[in-house]
Structure formats: C-alpha cells, structure tokens
C-alpha positions as CSV (number, residue, x, y, z in Angstrom):
1,X,-0.8,-15.4,101.2
2,X,-2.4,-13.1,98.7
3,X,-1.4,-13.7,95.0
4,X,0.7,-10.8,93.7
5,X,-0.6,-8.8,90.8
6,X,1.8,-10.1,88.2
7,X,0.7,-13.7,88.8
8,X,-2.9,-12.7,88.0
9,X,-2.1,-11.9,84.4
10,X,-3.3,-14.7,82.0
11,X,0.1,-15.7,80.6
12,X,-1.6,-18.1,78.2
13,X,-3.3,-15.1,76.4
14,X,-0.4,-12.7,76.9
15,X,1.3,-11.6,73.7
16,X,4.6,-10.0,73.1
17,X,4.3,-6.3,73.8
18,X,4.7,-3.4,76.3
19,X,2.4,-3.3,79.2
20,X,1.9,-1.2,82.3
21,X,2.5,-3.8,85.0
22,X,1.8,-1.5,88.0
23,X,1.9,2.1,89.2
24,X,3.1,2.8,92.7
25,X,3.0,5.9,94.8
26,X,6.4,6.6,96.4
27,X,6.2,9.8,98.5
28,X,4.7,12.4,96.2
29,X,5.8,10.6,93.0
30,X,4.3,7.8,90.8
31,X,6.6,5.0,89.7
32,X,5.4,3.1,86.6
33,X,6.6,-0.4,86.1
34,X,6.5,-1.7,82.5
35,X,6.4,-5.3,81.4
36,X,8.4,-5.5,78.1
37,X,7.5,-9.0,76.9
38,X,9.9,-10.0,74.2
39,X,8.8,-13.6,73.8
40,X,5.4,-15.2,73.9
41,X,5.0,-16.8,77.4
42,X,4.6,-20.6,77.4
43,X,4.4,-20.5,73.6
44,X,7.9,-20.1,72.2
45,X,11.4,-20.6,73.6
46,X,12.6,-18.2,76.3
47,X,15.8,-16.2,75.8
48,X,19.1,-17.6,76.9
49,X,20.9,-15.9,79.8
50,X,23.7,-14.7,77.6
51,X,21.5,-12.6,75.3
52,X,19.4,-11.4,78.2
53,X,22.5,-10.3,80.1
54,X,23.8,-8.5,77.0
55,X,20.4,-6.8,76.5
56,X,20.4,-5.8,80.1
57,X,23.9,-4.1,79.8
58,X,23.0,-2.4,76.5
59,X,19.5,-1.3,77.5
60,X,20.6,0.0,80.9
61,X,23.5,1.9,79.3
62,X,21.2,3.4,76.7
63,X,18.5,4.4,79.2
64,X,20.8,5.9,81.7
65,X,22.4,8.1,79.0
66,X,19.1,9.1,77.3
67,X,18.8,12.9,77.2
68,X,15.1,13.0,78.3
69,X,14.7,9.8,80.4
70,X,18.0,9.3,82.2
71,X,16.9,11.1,85.4
72,X,13.6,9.1,85.3
73,X,15.1,5.6,85.0
74,X,14.9,3.6,88.3
75,X,15.5,0.1,87.0
76,X,15.9,-1.9,83.8
77,X,16.4,-5.7,84.1
78,X,15.3,-9.2,83.1
79,X,12.3,-11.2,84.2
80,X,13.2,-14.4,86.0
81,X,11.1,-16.4,83.4
82,X,13.4,-15.1,80.7
83,X,10.6,-13.8,78.5
84,X,11.3,-10.1,78.8
85,X,12.3,-7.2,80.9
86,X,11.0,-4.8,83.5
87,X,11.5,-1.0,83.2
88,X,10.7,1.2,86.1
89,X,10.3,4.9,85.4
90,X,9.6,7.8,87.8
91,X,6.4,9.3,86.5
92,X,2.9,8.4,85.5
93,X,3.1,6.9,82.0
94,X,1.0,4.7,79.6
95,X,2.5,1.9,77.5
96,X,1.9,3.9,74.3
97,X,3.8,6.9,75.7
98,X,7.0,4.9,76.0
99,X,6.9,3.1,72.7
100,X,9.1,5.9,71.0
101,X,11.7,5.5,73.8
102,X,11.7,1.7,73.5
103,X,11.9,1.9,69.7
104,X,15.0,4.1,70.1
105,X,16.5,1.6,72.6
106,X,15.8,-1.5,70.5
107,X,17.2,0.2,67.4
108,X,20.3,1.0,69.5
109,X,20.6,-2.6,70.7
110,X,19.8,-4.2,67.3
111,X,22.6,-2.1,65.6
112,X,25.2,-2.1,68.4
113,X,28.7,-3.1,67.5
114,X,31.8,-3.1,69.6
115,X,32.5,-4.0,73.2
116,X,29.4,-4.5,75.3
117,X,29.5,-1.8,78.0
118,X,30.4,-3.1,81.4
119,X,31.5,-6.5,80.1
120,X,34.8,-6.7,81.9
121,X,35.8,-8.6,85.1
122,X,36.2,-5.3,86.9
123,X,32.6,-4.1,86.0
124,X,30.5,-7.3,86.0
125,X,30.2,-10.4,88.1
126,X,29.6,-12.7,85.1
127,X,31.2,-10.8,82.2
128,X,31.8,-13.9,80.1
129,X,28.1,-14.7,79.9
130,X,27.3,-12.4,76.9
131,X,26.0,-13.0,73.4
132,X,26.0,-9.9,71.4
133,X,24.9,-11.5,68.1
134,X,21.8,-13.1,69.7
135,X,21.0,-9.9,71.7
136,X,21.1,-8.0,68.4
137,X,18.9,-10.6,66.7
138,X,16.3,-10.7,69.6
139,X,16.3,-6.8,69.7
140,X,15.7,-6.6,65.9
141,X,13.0,-9.2,66.1
142,X,11.1,-7.4,68.9
143,X,11.6,-4.0,67.1
144,X,10.3,-5.2,63.7
145,X,7.6,-7.6,64.8
146,X,6.2,-5.7,67.8
147,X,7.3,-2.1,68.3
148,X,7.0,-1.0,64.7
149,X,3.6,-2.7,64.4
150,X,2.3,-2.0,67.9
151,X,-1.5,-2.3,68.5
152,X,-3.8,-2.3,71.5
153,X,-3.4,-6.1,72.0
154,X,0.4,-5.4,72.5
155,X,-0.3,-2.5,75.0
156,X,-3.0,-3.7,77.3
157,X,-3.0,-6.9,79.3
158,X,-5.5,-9.5,78.2
159,X,-8.7,-10.0,80.2
C-alpha cells in the first residue's frame, strides 16, 4: 500500500506549531486540514486523554460558535498520537491565516472556568474523562510558547 501523506512528515524534526496538513477538493470547494501540534512529537510527553477530551469539547464549542468561522468548521478533534489536534475548514487557507483564530480559541480555553460544555452523561459517551485544569495549562502553554511567538518553523512542515 502507498504511505499516506501524514506519515511522510519527519516527526523527528517536527516542532510544535500550526501546519497545513492537506488541501482536498470536495465538489467545487477546498477543504483545508490543519495539523495543530501542541507537543513536540517523540521528544516530550504526550497529553493525557482527559485534557485532550476537555480541549476537544472547549475547542469545538468555541469554533462552532465563532461569528466568522462557525459555518466553515467541518471538524475539530484529537490526533491518535495525542500530540495535537486536526482542524478541517471549508476554504483555501494558509497556516498563518488561521493563527488569529487559533489565538482566540486558545485564549478562550486557557481562561475557561465553569462546567465544560457537553460534559454530562446525556451529552457525552465518556463525560467523566475530563481535566479542565490540565486543559487550561496545556492551552496556555501552547498559546504563550507557540502562537504568540509564531515563526515560519512553526508554520511550514520541515523538509
């Protein structure tokens, strides 16, 4: 079988950042898939499922309520390797273009207080697996160390 594109990225050189993973044509539209890499692959500990699950709930809620992007969001969810998230948007975007959106989202998550949206037995299949304090910490770390100091090495996949 042919190796899929995401397995051709050198994960040893990959840094935390925001990358265009792929662009697909769906009908007349372009769908841009973003790789939001919150931890350095194979270099630092991965995130635990509880904080990933909390970030997923908070991020999806933020994005699907965003005044500009809510109609463009196709998907926001975790990577199986637990180093980050995928965001799929309808439209042809660059990584740099969505940094302001992600900065807003990570500020929202880093400062969120209260009940996590959708964290009830009625709304979620694993509602007890949440960790808001760690989700806030991970969000603040990514916001301060990556998004607020973004450079080309955090926006373009390594060669």
